[in-house]
N, C-alpha and C positions, 0 to 999 in steps of 0.2 A: 164936625163939619165935613171931614173927609168921608166918613161913613155915609152920610146923607147923599153927598154928590155921587159917591160910588154906586149906591143902589139904583140911582136914577138911570145910569147908563150901563149897568152891569150886563144886562141881556144883550145889548148891542155889542158890547166888547167881546162877550163870549162867542157870539155868532160870527163876528167879523174877524177877530184876531186869533182865536183858537190857541195854537201852540206857538205864538210869536216869540215868547220869551226864550225859547230854546236856541234860536239862532243868535240871540244877543249874548247869552251866557256861554255858548259853546264856541265863541270866536277864537281863532288861533292867535296867540301872542308870542312874541319873542322872549324866550326864557333861557336861563343858563343851561348849557347842554348836559351838565351833570346835576341837574336840579333835584333837590329833595324838597318837595312842597310841604308847606305847613298850613294849618287852618286855625282860624279863630272866629268866634261868634260874639256879636254884641248887638245891642239895641239902642237906638237914639231917636225914637219917634217913628214917624212914617217910613216904612222900608222902601217906598218908591224912590225917595230922594237918596237915601244912604246907598242903596244898591247901585243906582245910576252913577253916582260919583266914584265909588270904589272901582267900578268896572273901567274907569278911565285911567287908573293909575298904572304906571309902568311897573311890572313885577307882580301884578295881581292877575292870576289866571282866570278867576271867576268870582262873582259876588252873587249869591243866591238869596232871595227873600224867603223868609220862613218864620217859624215860631219856636219859642223855647221858654223854659222856666215854669211851666204850668203842670197841671195834673191830668189834663185831658189828652188821651191818645188820639192820633190822627185828627187834630183840630182843623176846622174850616175857618176861613176868614170871618164869616158871619159869627161863628161861635166865639172866636177870640175878640171880636169887636164888642161883645156884650160886657167884657171885663170880668166874666165869671169863670174863665178857665185857668186863670193864673199865668197864662202865657203872655209874653211880650212879642211885639213885632221885632224881628231880628234879621240880621244878614250874616250869612256864613261866607267868610273870605278864605279863598285858597290862594296862597301867595308863595313866591320864591324869596326866601330870606336873604339870598345872595344879591338880590336886586332891590328889594325894599324891606326894611326892618320892621319888627314889631313896634318899635318906638315911633317910627314914621307913620305907621297905620293908626296908632293911637293919637298922634297929632291931628290927623285928618278927622278921626272920630270926634274929638272934642271941638274941632272947628265947625263941624256940621250940625251940632245940636247944643242946647243949653243944658249943662249938667247940674244946674242949681235949682231947676224947677221940678218938684216932686210929682211924678205921674202925669206929666204934662209937657207938650211942646206946642207952643202957640195956642191955637184953638182946638188942638187935638188933646182931649182930656181922658184919662183912664190909666189903669195900671198897665194896659197893653202898650202904652207909649212911654213907659219908664226908661230911664237911663240905666243900662245894665251891661256889664262885661262878664261873660262866662269864661271860666278857666278849666283846663283839662287836668292840671296837677298843681302842686304847691309852688313849683318853680314859676309857672305861668301866673299864678295868683300874685306872687311877689312882683313880677314884672308889671302886672296891672296896677298894683298898689303904687309902684314907683311912677307909673305913667300919670296916675291921678294927681300925685303930689307935684309932679313937674308941671302939669297943666294948671293946677291951682296957683303955683308960684309965678306963672307967666302973667297973671293979672288979666287975662282975656275976659274971664267971667267974674263978676263981683258976686259975693255971697258964698255960702257953704255948698260944696258939691254933695249931691245926694245919689251919685252913681252907685248902683248896687253891684257887689261882687258875688257871684254864685257859681258853684260847680256845674259844669255842663253834663246833664244827664241824657238829653236827647234833643237833637235838632230835627224839627219837622218842616219839610219843604212846603212852601205855600203853593196854592193852585197855579197852574201854568200861566194864566192870564195876568198874574202879578209879576212874572219874570220879565224884566225889560219894559216894565209898564210905562215909564215916562217916555222912553224913546218911541214907543208905539202910539202914545196918546198925549203929545205935548200940549194940545189945545183943550184937553179936558179941563174944566174950570179949576179944580184944585191944583192940577199940575201947572197951569199957566199962572195962577195967582200965588202959589206957595213954593212948589218944587222948582219951577223954572228960575226964579230970581236967586234961590239958594245955589243952584248949580252954576249960574253965571259967576257968582262971587267965588265959588270953589275953583272954577276954571281959571279965573284971573289970578287968584292968590297962588295956587299950586302950579299953574302954568309958568308963572314967573320964577318959581323955585326949580323948574325943570323936572317935575315929578310925573307929568302926564305923558301918555303915549302920543306919538306924533299926530295921529288922526283925531285926537281929542282936543288939540290946541285951539 
C-alpha cells in the first residue's frame, strides 16, 4: 500500500522537496556537555513513522531512515521495496545515554510497531517491513534480548514475538527525500491515514511520561 502511494507522488516530491530531510535531522538539540553519543539501528515497519517519532525524543540527536540486513550494496528504496535485497527499512538512532537510555529507546520501539507479526506491519507486507534489532557486539545483543523479554512480559502485545536479532554489518542511508518525510508530507495519503494517527498516540503517551522535547509536545 505504501509503495503504491509513494510511486504516484514520488516525482512531485523529488522536484518540490529535494533536500528537505537534512534540515529536520540536523536540528540542534540540548545534550549533555560531556556527551558521548551512542547509536543503534532497528526496523519496525515503515521508516517514515519510526524516524519521525524518535526525532521528537529528548536525548536523541538524530534519527535517520535507511536500510540494513541485506546483501545489496547501495540499495535504493525501489530495490528494497521488491523484497529481493534482504534489506529491512530501518532507522539509525544517535543518542545521548546520559539523557535517554537504551532501555527507554526499546520501550518506544515496541510501542510503535507490532513485534508479533512476521514480515508485516498493517497493510505493509514483505521482509523489508520485518521487526528487527541490529547489534554491534555481544553486550548489545544481550541488552536487546533483555528488552524483548521485558516487552513480552508487559503484555502489551499478545502472541509470540518474532523480532529478529542480527549483527549490524552496514547501515545504508535512504534517499534524501525520505528523511523527515512525514514532517514534509503530512497530507500524503499514507501519512495522513497511517503515520499521523500513530504519531498522535506516541505523542500522547510519551508526552505524559515527559520524554519528548518541549517543541514536540
